[in-house]
matplotlib code that plots the C-alpha trace (Angstrom):
import matplotlib.pyplot as plt

x = [63.9, 66.4, 68.3, 69.0, 72.0, 74.6, 74.6, 77.4, 76.4, 79.3, 78.7, 81.0, 79.8, 79.1, 76.1, 75.0, 71.7, 71.1, 71.5, 68.3, 67.9, 70.9, 69.5, 66.3, 68.3, 70.0, 66.7, 64.6, 66.8, 66.5, 69.5, 71.7, 73.3, 76.8, 77.4, 80.9, 81.9, 84.7, 85.2, 85.2, 86.8, 85.6, 88.0, 85.7, 83.9, 80.4, 81.7, 83.5, 87.0, 89.5, 89.4, 93.2, 94.1, 97.9, 99.5, 102.1, 99.4, 97.5, 100.7, 101.4, 97.7, 97.9, 101.2, 99.8, 96.5, 97.7, 101.1, 100.9, 97.2, 96.7, 93.2, 94.2, 95.9, 96.7, 96.8, 93.2, 91.9, 93.3, 91.7, 88.3, 88.8, 89.5, 86.5, 84.2, 85.5, 85.5, 81.8, 80.7, 79.3, 77.1, 76.7, 78.1, 75.8, 77.8, 76.3, 77.8, 79.9, 83.2, 82.6, 81.6, 84.6, 87.0, 85.9, 85.6, 89.0, 88.3, 84.9, 86.5, 89.1, 86.4, 84.1, 81.3, 78.7, 78.7, 75.7, 76.5, 73.9, 74.7, 73.1, 74.2, 77.6, 79.2, 77.9, 77.8, 80.6, 83.3, 86.4, 85.1, 84.3, 87.7, 89.5, 87.8, 87.7, 89.8, 88.3, 84.8, 85.8, 86.9, 83.6, 81.6, 83.3, 82.9, 79.8, 76.5, 74.2, 74.2, 71.3, 70.5, 68.0, 66.6, 66.2, 68.8, 71.3, 70.7, 71.5, 74.6, 75.9, 75.4, 77.4, 80.2, 80.5, 78.1, 76.5, 73.0, 71.5, 73.0, 71.6, 68.4, 66.4, 65.2, 65.0, 65.0, 61.6, 59.5, 57.7, 54.2, 52.8, 55.2, 54.3, 50.5, 48.3, 48.0, 45.0, 46.2, 42.8, 43.4, 47.0, 48.5, 50.7, 53.6, 56.3, 58.9, 62.4, 64.6, 68.1, 71.8, 72.9, 75.0, 75.3, 73.2, 70.2, 70.7, 69.2, 69.9, 67.6, 64.8, 65.3, 65.1, 62.0, 60.4, 61.2, 58.8, 56.2, 56.4, 55.9, 52.7, 51.6, 52.9, 51.7, 53.7, 56.4, 59.3, 61.1, 64.5, 65.8, 69.4, 73.0, 76.0, 78.7, 76.2, 74.3, 76.0, 75.8, 72.1, 71.5, 73.2, 70.9, 67.8, 68.9, 69.9, 66.5, 64.6, 63.2, 64.5, 60.9, 59.5, 62.2, 63.2, 66.6, 66.3, 69.5, 69.5, 66.3, 65.5, 63.1, 60.3, 60.7, 60.6, 57.4, 55.8, 56.7, 55.1, 51.7, 51.6, 52.7, 50.9, 53.6, 57.2, 59.8, 63.2, 65.3, 67.7, 70.3, 73.4, 76.4, 79.4, 81.4, 78.7, 77.2, 73.4, 70.8, 69.6, 66.0, 65.8, 64.1, 62.6, 60.6, 59.2, 58.4, 56.6, 54.7, 53.7, 52.4, 50.1, 52.1, 52.4, 56.0, 57.4, 60.8, 62.9, 63.2, 66.2, 67.4, 65.0, 62.7, 61.2, 59.8, 58.9, 56.9, 54.3, 54.2, 50.7, 49.3, 51.3, 53.1, 54.9, 58.3, 60.2, 63.6, 66.7, 67.4, 63.9, 63.4, 60.4, 58.7, 59.2, 57.7, 54.6, 53.9, 54.3, 51.9, 49.3, 49.5, 49.4, 46.3, 44.4, 44.4, 41.9, 44.6, 47.2, 44.9, 44.1, 47.8, 48.8, 46.3, 47.6, 51.2, 50.3, 48.7, 51.8, 54.0, 51.9, 51.6, 55.3, 57.6, 56.6, 59.7, 58.4, 58.2, 61.7, 63.1, 61.4, 63.1, 66.5, 66.0, 65.2, 68.3, 70.5, 69.0, 69.4, 73.0, 73.7, 72.0, 73.7, 77.1, 76.5]
y = [-0.9, -3.1, -0.1, 1.5, -0.4, -2.9, -6.1, -8.6, -12.2, -14.5, -18.2, -21.2, -23.4, -22.6, -24.9, -27.5, -29.4, -29.1, -25.3, -24.2, -21.7, -19.8, -19.7, -18.3, -15.4, -14.8, -14.9, -12.8, -10.3, -6.7, -4.7, -5.0, -8.4, -9.7, -13.3, -14.5, -18.1, -20.6, -21.8, -20.1, -17.1, -16.4, -17.4, -16.4, -13.2, -12.8, -13.6, -16.8, -15.1, -15.4, -12.4, -12.5, -11.3, -11.8, -15.2, -14.4, -13.4, -16.6, -18.6, -16.8, -17.4, -21.2, -21.6, -19.9, -21.8, -25.3, -25.5, -23.2, -23.7, -20.0, -18.6, -14.9, -14.3, -10.7, -11.1, -12.4, -9.9, -7.1, -8.7, -8.7, -5.2, -4.0, -5.8, -4.2, -0.8, -1.2, -2.4, 0.2, -2.5, -1.1, -4.3, -7.8, -10.7, -13.8, -17.2, -19.3, -18.1, -19.3, -17.1, -14.1, -14.5, -14.9, -11.7, -9.5, -7.8, -6.9, -5.5, -3.5, -2.1, -1.1, 0.2, -2.0, -3.3, -7.1, -9.3, -12.9, -15.6, -18.7, -22.1, -25.0, -26.6, -23.1, -22.7, -26.2, -28.3, -28.0, -28.3, -25.7, -23.2, -23.8, -23.4, -20.0, -18.9, -15.7, -14.7, -15.2, -12.8, -10.2, -10.7, -10.2, -6.9, -5.6, -7.1, -5.2, -8.2, -12.0, -14.1, -17.3, -19.9, -20.9, -19.6, -22.1, -20.9, -17.3, -18.1, -20.0, -17.1, -14.8, -17.2, -17.2, -13.4, -12.0, -8.7, -9.5, -6.4, -7.5, -11.1, -11.8, -15.0, -15.8, -19.4, -20.1, -19.5, -21.7, -20.6, -21.6, -20.9, -23.4, -26.0, -25.8, -27.9, -31.5, -33.7, -36.7, -38.1, -41.1, -41.6, -45.0, -45.7, -44.1, -42.0, -39.7, -38.6, -36.2, -35.3, -36.1, -39.4, -37.9, -38.4, -35.4, -36.8, -40.3, -42.3, -45.5, -44.4, -43.8, -47.3, -48.9, -46.9, -48.0, -51.7, -51.3, -49.6, -52.3, -55.1, -53.4, -52.1, -54.6, -52.4, -49.3, -48.0, -45.6, -43.5, -42.1, -39.5, -38.3, -39.4, -39.0, -40.8, -43.0, -44.2, -47.6, -48.3, -47.4, -49.6, -52.5, -52.0, -52.0, -55.4, -56.8, -55.9, -57.5, -54.2, -54.1, -54.5, -51.8, -49.0, -47.3, -45.6, -43.3, -41.4, -37.7, -36.5, -33.3, -30.9, -31.6, -35.4, -34.9, -32.9, -35.6, -38.1, -35.9, -36.2, -39.9, -39.6, -39.8, -38.0, -36.7, -38.1, -37.0, -38.2, -35.3, -35.6, -33.9, -35.5, -36.6, -33.6, -31.2, -30.6, -29.9, -28.9, -25.3, -25.4, -28.1, -26.7, -30.1, -30.0, -26.6, -27.7, -30.9, -28.8, -26.3, -29.2, -30.3, -33.4, -33.9, -34.2, -36.7, -35.6, -34.9, -32.1, -30.7, -27.2, -25.2, -28.2, -27.5, -24.2, -25.5, -28.5, -27.8, -31.1, -32.6, -29.8, -29.9, -33.2, -35.1, -34.6, -37.2, -37.0, -37.7, -41.4, -42.3, -44.9, -46.5, -43.1, -42.2, -45.5, -45.1, -41.6, -43.0, -45.9, -43.3, -41.6, -44.9, -45.9, -42.6, -40.6, -38.2, -37.4, -36.9, -34.6, -32.5, -32.2, -31.5, -28.6, -27.1, -27.5, -25.7, -22.8, -22.6, -22.2, -19.6, -17.6, -17.9, -19.2, -17.9, -17.0, -13.4, -12.6, -14.0, -12.0, -8.8, -9.3, -9.9, -6.9, -4.6, -5.9, -5.2, -1.7, -0.7, -2.0, 0.3, 3.3, 2.8, 2.6, 6.0]
z = [19.3, 17.5, 16.1, 19.4, 20.6, 19.5, 21.5, 21.3, 22.4, 23.2, 23.4, 23.7, 20.8, 17.2, 17.5, 20.0, 19.7, 23.4, 23.5, 22.0, 24.9, 23.6, 20.1, 21.5, 23.0, 19.6, 17.8, 20.2, 22.2, 21.0, 19.6, 16.6, 17.4, 16.7, 17.8, 18.7, 19.7, 20.2, 23.7, 27.1, 25.2, 21.7, 18.9, 16.0, 15.2, 13.7, 10.2, 11.3, 11.1, 13.9, 16.3, 16.5, 13.0, 12.9, 12.5, 15.1, 17.5, 16.9, 17.4, 20.7, 21.8, 21.0, 22.9, 26.0, 25.9, 24.9, 26.4, 29.4, 30.0, 30.7, 31.1, 31.0, 27.6, 26.8, 23.0, 22.8, 25.4, 23.2, 20.1, 21.7, 23.1, 19.5, 18.2, 20.8, 20.0, 16.2, 16.2, 18.8, 21.0, 23.8, 25.9, 26.0, 26.9, 27.8, 27.8, 30.7, 33.7, 32.2, 29.1, 31.2, 33.5, 30.5, 28.7, 31.8, 31.2, 27.6, 28.5, 31.3, 28.9, 26.4, 29.2, 27.9, 30.3, 30.7, 31.5, 32.4, 32.0, 34.1, 33.2, 35.4, 35.4, 35.4, 39.0, 40.3, 38.7, 41.4, 39.2, 36.7, 39.5, 41.1, 37.7, 37.1, 40.8, 40.5, 37.1, 38.6, 41.4, 38.8, 37.0, 40.2, 40.7, 37.1, 35.5, 35.5, 36.0, 36.7, 35.5, 37.3, 36.0, 39.3, 42.9, 44.1, 41.6, 42.5, 46.1, 45.2, 43.0, 46.0, 48.2, 45.7, 45.9, 43.3, 44.6, 45.6, 43.9, 40.6, 40.7, 38.7, 38.5, 35.0, 33.9, 30.2, 28.7, 26.4, 23.2, 24.4, 20.9, 19.3, 22.0, 22.1, 24.4, 23.2, 23.5, 25.5, 26.2, 24.0, 24.9, 25.6, 28.7, 26.9, 28.7, 27.2, 28.4, 26.5, 27.5, 27.4, 28.9, 31.6, 35.4, 36.4, 34.4, 35.9, 33.0, 34.9, 37.7, 35.2, 33.6, 37.1, 37.9, 34.6, 35.4, 38.4, 36.2, 33.5, 36.1, 37.2, 33.7, 31.1, 28.2, 29.4, 27.0, 27.5, 24.9, 25.9, 23.4, 23.5, 23.5, 25.8, 27.7, 29.7, 26.6, 26.2, 30.0, 29.9, 26.9, 28.7, 31.7, 29.5, 28.1, 31.5, 33.0, 30.0, 28.9, 25.3, 24.0, 26.2, 26.1, 22.9, 23.0, 19.9, 20.0, 19.2, 17.4, 15.7, 17.5, 15.1, 15.6, 19.4, 19.1, 16.9, 19.7, 22.3, 20.6, 21.4, 25.1, 28.5, 30.4, 30.5, 32.9, 34.0, 37.0, 37.6, 40.4, 41.8, 40.2, 42.2, 40.9, 42.2, 38.8, 38.7, 36.2, 35.7, 34.5, 31.8, 28.7, 27.8, 31.1, 30.0, 26.5, 27.7, 30.3, 27.7, 25.5, 28.4, 29.4, 33.2, 34.3, 36.8, 38.0, 41.1, 43.7, 41.9, 41.1, 38.9, 38.3, 41.8, 40.4, 36.9, 38.2, 41.0, 42.9, 42.8, 40.6, 37.3, 37.8, 40.5, 42.2, 44.2, 46.0, 44.0, 43.5, 44.8, 42.1, 43.8, 44.4, 40.7, 39.6, 41.8, 40.3, 36.8, 37.6, 38.9, 35.5, 33.6, 35.5, 35.0, 31.8, 33.5, 36.1, 33.4, 31.5, 34.7, 35.6, 32.0, 31.6, 34.8, 33.6, 30.4, 32.4, 34.6, 31.5, 29.9, 33.2, 34.3, 31.7, 28.3, 26.2, 25.4, 29.2, 29.7, 26.7, 27.9, 31.3, 29.7, 27.4, 30.4, 32.3, 29.2, 28.7, 32.3, 32.3, 29.3, 30.9, 34.2, 32.5, 30.8]

ax = plt.figure().add_subplot(projection="3d")
ax.plot(x, y, z, "-o")
ax.set_aspect("equal")
plt.show()
């Protein structure tokens, strides 16, 4: 299958520790793949060379981007158009709406089908959506498919103007073989949270909930993995609430280190909320990985989490900012390892049946292939 078509994947960052879902697409999608990167519009080609070859062209691009803050820059659009033609690209798969919107014109010039995978902030962050509003409308007219990672996001994309028949719901998948069912029968009252310390993950809400848990269950412990702008503020709150002995702020850990931590946990916790700027989660991969591992998840009724966690069956969901409700659910799991095991096994089954990476990749492959055939 891989030899049948040439696929160009365009992503914003060369590498980002929190974007393992993009790497999964690069690793598993069919086609002969070329990966471009470097912001909302790719600066670098698959060999790490600049797409704009001439020094004068690069200078012109930098002036238009940095001084005039332009989003539609002819010189770079032409460079991408030439690249797509030179490498006989059959389809472009853009990670994030801003990327898809930025490369629409080049794809249109090259008559190459464009598939745009949205992930979260590119649909919900108000200033981002406003900044790209006209380019989004162009993308909605041209692109072959728009992939949303939750039912809520699919509805929002349609409201924004994406044609309903081109919107597909496909959250990121989890490699269920790489995250096998853990035996948590002997687990202590340990809870794990993994994610960036940003407003939409509300780390402070989790710390406040854990304070209530710790008062009821003095031997409970919480590990918070990650970094971000709210890290220092969260650390100060941990100290202020007298929880320094009970909460470990680990900073960023490698995937293998996180998996090793999971083996000692009773449950996974995440208090996602809608940020003041409108930003929301898509479907957090960490929730899927924990569920696949057989850890029950305590989280919020937020975006794709509402589908990934079945309340009362694979974990518990509370309303955003319901700190007391979250604490009560965590206490339930602290008090009963049997309940945690029951929910965890159901969580594992839910992932295998509905979120396995191979199912997700098969769906994306079929969307890409039909986009290519429809274009012909």
